[in-house]
Every structure is written in structure tokens, then in C-alpha cells.
C-alpha positions in Angstrom: 11.2 -12.3 -31.7 11.3 -15.9 -30.4 13.4 -18.0 -32.6 10.7 -20.8 -33.3 9.0 -17.8 -35.2 11.6 -16.8 -37.3 12.4 -20.3 -38.3 8.8 -20.8 -38.9 8.9 -17.9 -41.2 12.2 -18.8 -43.0 10.7 -22.0 -43.3 7.7 -20.9 -45.0 9.9 -18.8 -47.5 12.1 -21.8 -48.5 9.6 -24.1 -49.0 7.1 -21.3 -51.2 10.7 -20.4 -53.3 11.4 -24.1 -53.7 7.7 -25.0 -55.1 8.1 -22.3 -57.2 11.3 -22.5 -58.6 10.6 -26.4 -58.6 7.6 -25.7 -61.2 9.4 -22.7 -63.0 11.8 -24.9 -64.2 11.6 -28.8 -65.4 15.1 -29.4 -65.4 15.4 -32.8 -63.1 19.3 -31.0 -62.4 18.2 -27.8 -61.6 15.3 -29.4 -59.3 17.5 -31.0 -57.3 20.1 -28.3 -56.9 17.4 -25.8 -55.5 16.2 -28.7 -53.1 19.6 -29.2 -51.7 20.6 -25.7 -51.3 17.1 -25.4 -49.8 17.8 -27.8 -47.3 20.9 -26.2 -46.5 20.0 -23.0 -45.9 16.8 -24.4 -43.3 20.0 -26.4 -41.4 22.1 -23.3 -41.3 19.3 -21.0 -40.0 17.9 -23.5 -37.2 21.8 -23.8 -36.3 22.0 -20.3 -36.5 19.6 -19.6 -34.1 20.3 -22.4 -31.9 23.8 -20.6 -31.5 22.5 -17.1 -31.5 20.3 -18.3 -28.3 23.3 -19.2 -26.6 25.5 -16.5 -27.2 22.7 -13.9 -25.9 22.0 -16.1 -23.0 25.5 -16.7 -21.8 27.7 -14.0 -23.6 25.9 -11.6 -25.2 28.2 -8.7 -26.2 31.5 -10.7 -26.5 31.5 -12.6 -30.2 34.0 -14.9 -32.2 34.8 -15.2 -35.8 32.3 -18.2 -36.2 29.4 -16.5 -34.6 30.0 -13.2 -36.8 30.0 -15.2 -40.0 27.0 -17.4 -39.1 24.7 -14.4 -38.6 26.0 -12.6 -41.5 24.8 -15.8 -43.8 22.2 -16.5 -41.8 20.9 -12.5 -42.3 21.9 -13.1 -46.2 19.6 -15.9 -46.5 16.5 -14.3 -44.9 17.2 -11.1 -47.2 17.2 -13.7 -50.1 14.5 -15.7 -49.3 12.4 -12.3 -48.7 13.8 -11.2 -52.2 12.9 -14.6 -54.0 9.1 -14.7 -52.5 8.4 -11.1 -53.6 9.9 -11.5 -57.0 7.4 -15.0 -57.3 4.5 -13.9 -55.7 4.4 -10.6 -58.2 4.9 -13.2 -60.9 2.0 -15.1 -59.3 -0.3 -12.2 -59.0 0.3 -11.8 -62.5 -0.9 -15.1 -63.4 -3.5 -14.7 -61.7 -5.1 -11.3 -63.1 -4.1 -13.6 -67.0 -6.1 -16.5 -65.2 -9.0 -14.0 -64.7 -9.0 -12.5 -67.6 -9.1 -15.8 -69.4 -12.1 -16.8 -67.5 -14.0 -13.7 -68.7 -12.9 -14.5 -72.4 -12.7 -17.7 -73.4 -14.9 -19.1 -70.2 -12.5 -20.8 -68.6 -9.6 -19.7 -65.4 -6.6 -21.6 -66.3 -3.3 -20.4 -65.3 -0.4 -19.8 -67.1 3.0 -21.4 -66.5 5.2 -19.8 -64.3 7.6 -18.0 -66.6 11.6 -18.9 -66.6 12.1 -15.1 -67.1 10.9 -14.4 -63.5 12.5 -17.4 -62.3 16.3 -16.4 -63.7 15.4 -12.6 -61.9 14.7 -15.0 -58.9 17.8 -16.6 -59.1 19.4 -13.2 -59.2 17.9 -12.1 -56.5 18.9 -15.3 -54.4 22.2 -14.8 -55.0 22.9 -11.2 -54.7 22.2 -10.6 -51.0 23.9 -13.7 -49.9 27.1 -12.6 -51.7 26.9 -9.1 -50.5 26.8 -10.1 -47.1 29.7 -12.0 -47.3 31.5 -9.3 -49.1 30.8 -7.1 -46.3 32.1 -9.7 -43.5 35.1 -10.9 -45.5 36.0 -7.5 -47.0 33.6 -4.4 -45.8 33.8 -4.5 -41.8 37.2 -3.6 -41.4 38.2 -1.5 -44.5 38.9 1.3 -42.7 38.5 4.8 -44.1 39.8 8.1 -43.3 37.7 11.3 -44.1 38.9 14.7 -43.9 36.6 17.6 -43.3 37.3 21.0 -43.4 35.0 23.2 -41.8 35.4 27.2 -42.0 33.9 29.7 -38.7 34.4 33.6 -38.8 34.6 33.4 -35.1 37.1 30.9 -34.9 40.0 31.7 -32.4 43.3 32.4 -34.7 45.6 30.1 -33.0 43.1 27.4 -34.0 43.3 28.2 -37.6 44.4 25.3 -39.1 44.0 22.8 -36.1 43.4 19.2 -36.9 40.9 17.0 -34.6 40.6 13.1 -35.5 37.1 11.5 -34.1 35.8 7.8 -34.0 33.2 6.3 -32.5 30.9 2.8 -31.7 33.7 0.4 -31.3 31.1 -2.4 -30.1 34.6 -4.2 -28.9 33.0 -7.6 -28.1 32.3 -8.1 -31.6 35.8 -7.6 -33.2 37.0 -11.2 -34.1 40.5 -10.1 -35.1 42.9 -8.2 -32.6 45.1 -7.3 -35.5 42.0 -5.3 -36.9 41.9 -3.3 -33.9 45.8 -2.8 -34.2 45.1 -1.1 -37.5 42.7 0.8 -36.6 44.6 2.6 -33.6 47.9 2.8 -35.5 46.0 4.8 -38.7 44.3 7.3 -36.0 48.0 7.6 -35.1 49.0 8.3 -38.6 47.0 11.5 -38.5 48.7 13.4 -36.3 46.3 15.1 -34.8 46.4 18.2 -32.5 43.6 16.5 -30.3 41.7 12.8 -29.9 37.6 12.5 -29.5 35.6 9.2 -29.4 32.2 10.0 -28.8 30.6 6.9 -27.7 30.2 3.0 -27.5 33.5 1.3 -26.3 31.3 -2.0 -25.6 28.4 -3.7 -26.4 27.0 -5.2 -23.0 29.9 -6.0 -21.1 32.7 -3.8 -19.8 35.1 -6.6 -20.1 34.9 -6.4 -24.0 37.7 -3.5 -23.7 40.3 -5.1 -21.7 42.1 -7.0 -25.0 42.5 -3.1 -26.7 43.1 -1.5 -23.4 46.6 -0.7 -24.8 46.5 -0.1 -27.6 43.7 2.7 -26.9 46.4 3.7 -24.3 48.8 4.1 -26.4 46.9 7.0 -28.5 48.4 10.3 -28.2 47.9 14.3 -28.8 49.2 17.4 -27.8 45.9 18.5 -26.2 45.0 15.2 -24.6 42.2 12.8 -25.2 38.6 13.0 -24.5 35.1 10.8 -24.7 31.8 10.9 -24.1 29.3 7.9 -23.1 27.2 6.1 -25.8 24.1 4.2 -25.0 25.9 0.9 -24.8 28.7 2.2 -22.1 25.8 1.8 -19.9 24.7 -1.9 -21.0 23.0 -3.4 -23.4 18.8 -3.6 -23.5 17.7 -5.1 -20.4 20.3 -2.0 -18.5 18.4 1.1 -20.8 15.4 0.1 -19.2 16.8 0.0 -15.2 20.4 2.4 -15.1 20.8 1.7 -11.8 20.6 -2.0 -11.3 23.5 -2.5 -14.2 25.4 0.9 -12.6 28.1 -1.8 -12.4 28.5 -1.7 -16.0 28.8 1.8 -16.9 31.0 2.2 -13.2 33.4 -0.5 -15.2 33.4 1.2 -18.2 34.2 4.6 -17.0 37.2 2.9 -14.9 38.4 1.6 -18.1 38.3 5.0 -20.2 40.4 6.3 -17.1 42.8 3.7 -17.1 43.1 4.5 -21.2 43.9 7.9 -20.0 41.4 9.2 -21.9 38.9 12.1 -20.2 35.4 11.5 -19.8 33.2 14.6 -20.0 30.1 13.4 -18.4 28.1 16.5 -18.5 31.5 18.4 -18.5 33.6 21.2 -20.4 37.5 21.5 -20.3 39.4 24.6 -22.1 41.7 24.0 -24.5 43.8 26.6 -25.0 46.7 28.0 -27.5 48.4 30.7 -26.0 45.8 33.6 -25.5 43.2 31.6 -27.5 40.9 29.0 -26.2 38.2 26.7 -27.3 36.0 24.9 -25.2 35.4 20.9 -25.5 32.2 20.2 -23.9 30.4 16.7 -23.5 27.2 15.0 -22.5 26.4 11.5 -21.5 24.0 9.6 -23.6 20.5 11.2 -25.0 18.5 9.7 -27.2 15.0 8.5 -27.9 13.5 5.6 -26.0 14.6 3.0 -25.2 18.3 4.7 -25.1 18.9 6.5 -21.6 18.7 10.0 -21.4 21.6 11.1 -18.9 22.8 14.0 -21.1 22.2 17.3 -19.3 23.4 20.2 -21.8 22.7 23.2 -19.2 25.2 21.3 -16.7 28.0 20.6 -19.4 27.8 24.1 -20.6 28.4 25.2 -16.5 31.2 28.0 -16.5 31.1 28.6 -20.1 31.0 32.1 -22.1 28.1 32.3 -24.8 30.7 33.9 -26.7 33.1 31.0 -26.6 33.9 28.8 -29.7 32.2 25.6 -28.5 32.6 22.0 -29.7 30.4 19.2 -28.2 30.6 15.9 -27.9 26.8 14.0 -28.2 26.9 10.5 -28.7 23.0 10.3 -30.4 22.7 12.9 -33.1 18.9 13.1 -32.0 20.4 15.2 -29.2 21.3 17.9 -31.9 17.8 18.4 -33.0 16.0 18.0 -29.7 18.6 20.2 -27.8 21.6 21.6 -29.3 20.3 23.6 -32.3 17.7 25.8 -30.2 19.7 26.1 -27.0 20.7 29.6 -26.1 24.4 29.0 -26.2 25.3 28.8 -29.9 27.3 25.3 -30.1 29.8 25.8 -33.4 30.5 22.4 -33.8 28.5 18.7 -32.2 30.7 15.7 -32.7 28.2 12.1 -33.0 27.9 9.0 -33.7 25.8 5.7 -32.9 23.6 5.2 -36.2 26.6 3.3 -38.1 25.2 4.6 -41.5 23.3 1.2 -40.7 26.8 -0.4 -41.9 24.9 -0.5 -45.4 24.3 2.0 -48.1 25.5 3.6 -51.7 27.6 6.3 -51.3 29.2 8.7 -53.6 30.4 12.3 -54.3 27.3 13.4 -55.3 24.9 10.8 -53.5 24.5 9.3 -50.5 21.7 6.4 -49.1 21.1 4.2 -46.2 18.0 2.7 -45.1 19.1 4.3 -41.7 17.9 7.6 -42.9 14.0 6.5 -42.0 14.8 6.2 -38.8 17.7 9.3 -37.7 17.2 12.4 -39.9 20.8 13.0 -39.2 22.5 9.6 -39.7 26.1 10.1 -41.8 28.4 13.0 -42.8 28.5 16.9 -42.3 24.8 19.1 -41.9 24.6 22.7 -41.1 21.6 24.5 -39.8 21.5 27.8 -37.9 25.2 28.6 -38.5 26.1 25.5 -36.7 27.7 22.0 -37.8 26.9 18.3 -36.7 29.2 15.7 -38.3 27.8 12.2 -37.7 30.9 9.8 -37.8 29.8 6.0 -38.9 31.7 4.3 -36.5 34.6 2.0 -36.3 32.9 -1.4 -35.2 29.6 -3.0 -36.3 26.6 -4.7 -34.2 24.1 -7.1 -35.6 25.2 -8.3 -38.6 29.1 -8.6 -38.6 30.1 -6.7 -41.7 29.8 -3.7 -44.0 28.3 -3.4 -47.4 29.0 0.3 -49.0 29.2 2.4 -45.3 32.8 1.9 -44.7 34.2 2.0 -41.1 35.4 5.8 -40.6 38.0 7.7 -38.7 37.4 11.2 -39.3 39.9 13.8 -39.7 38.6 17.6 -39.1 40.7 20.7 -40.1 39.2 24.2 -38.3 40.1 26.5 -40.7 39.4 30.6 -39.6 37.2 32.5 -42.4 37.8 35.8 -39.9 
């Protein structure tokens, strides 16, 4: 969306909200505070939009602390302004109906004054979103969580009973504004002492060199049975690249080189056998496969070349859409698919009995464990962030799987 349109939209919201507050509270000091805050919000919006234009035109994919914070506060202001406008608009609709009733009952259409009760509700919702957005940037985005998931399979090879796998996903490394945060994440991955380390795509945002400052950290990750990954949609570049993969092929080529340098084995429509004595499992990986505009380069048939139908299989596939569209109905039974991509929208509510995120209205499988047709899908909520540089109620995740035999 054009920045001038966004700023015009924000300005209309702020003017309406200011007028509504001004006519609700007749205290001069309160009116002055609202006026000052409205001007400050408009200035922040204007400066942020100017900065976003500069960043996206000259350095999209590589962010910094100032850009992350300005964009986060801006998003908070927009959401707050929308909430307040809706509250006052509902109040004005109520006032209209009261005025119409007075017209028919008393003969004169007199609008009642705005309710201070509605005004106080608007004040609450003007503060809440901005506060949450600031909290998500200050505390949420690097508040990494290790999730332990135990999975049982009747046909798991006996040598793999108790096998531990660590999965992480969606770094979007160009958005990280603290090297120490990435150090913390890699240290937590090491502490899990897993048998196998897996990454399910999106090392970068748009530029291949985003990962360079952190390559040594990921090279230092080690597991007895190795480190493997698949590609995510951003590993081909960003929005322009998805429309012309050949033109931007140099980005994906460089990402592949960085992956090799970090001693990760890239499973792009390939498979590998993980052996324990006489037993083995197959680790399978596909390139990204998702709905438009995301690339559809994943080829599950090619990835399963040489794999027997009765082998135990774990699939790495970045976009969970692939599970519903391709994996579930595939003739070869895929025991466990590991995905990422959704980030859980970086916003939601999660308790032991309830989880919700607005991303559920876009992705059927958006976070956590799913089971269907005796197959499992796990959608990792990601370690990084994109757009909004924070997380609210949806912590960045490292997942540890323990495979158990039910046989």
C-alpha cells in the first residue's frame, strides 16, 4: 500500500479520535493532552513511513534497532487508532438512534452528549495495543521457549526408541538486532543434546548476506547424526523473487553456499538414511511448496526416490500447506512432517487447554501438533520475526521431539 494512503488513513483516524475525545471530556488539560498525543502519533507515523520507504528501497531484509522499534510503535499506534475509532463510532451510532427516537417521540432531533463511560473505554484501548506492542519488542521477541514433544509410533525401529530431535525454524536473520540473542538461541539448541538437529527454512528475509554475521554460531552446532535443513520461501529472496525465481537465482545460490559453509546438509527434494545399528529411518526434505505467491519447487515424489514404502519417514517441508495438499494423500506414508512458516502470526493466546492466533484464518495448520490419518504434523512457531519486530503471547520456539516406540 502506498505510504501516502497509509498516512492519510492514519491522519483521518487521529483527527476523528481527537475530535471525539475533545467533545467527550470538557477538561481543558485533558483536551490539551489528547491534542499533543495526536500530534506526536502523527509525527511518529510520518517519520516511520519515510524510514520504511528508505529501508525497503535500499536495504530490505537487513534491519536494525531503530527500524524495528519505529515500525513496532507505528503498528501499535495504527491498531490503537483503529480500536478507538471503532469504539467512538459505535457510540455515535448509538447516539444517532437515540436522536432518531427523540425525533419521533418529541418532535425534535437532539443528539445526546458523548458518554464519558465510552470515552474511558476508548482511553483503555488507546493504551493497551501500544503497550502490548512495546512489551512484545522489549521482552517477547527473544523470550525463547523450549517445547518438549513426545511422539509414539507403532512401527518406530527399536534402535530409535528415545531418539531426540531438535527443530528450529524461520530465523529471518536480517531482522535480529542483537547478536547476543542469536548466541542465546544457539546455546539453547546445544543444551538439548539432541541426536539430530533440523532447520525448516527461512534463514534470511531477502538478502543472502543477512546470515553471514551468525554463520560461526550455526557452524558450531553439532549432533551425533548431523544437521539437516530445507529451504523456506524467503531463502529464494523476498516478494520480487517469488515472481521471477530465475532472475533472482543468485540469492538462492548464495544461501545454499552459506548453508554448506555452516555444515548443514540441505535436503532439497532429497532424502538420507539415518542408521542406528541394523535399524534406520529416512529423513526426507523438499524445497518450498506453498500457495501463491510463494514458490512451488517442492517435489515429494523426487524426494522419496529410493525410499521403500514401509520405511519410517520424517519430512522437512517449510510450509504446512504442503501437508494438506500433498503429503496426507501421498501413497507413501509419511510418519512425521516438520514445518514452520506461519510464526503463529507472532501474536496469540496459548494456554494448556486453549490456543488462538489470527493466523488460523489463513493457515489451517498454524502452530503445534496435528494428527490425521495416523500421520503427524508439527508446525514450529519460529525463532525470528518479520514485519513487526516482536512477539505477543506467541513465544519464539525451539522444539525437542522424543520418539517412542509403541510396538
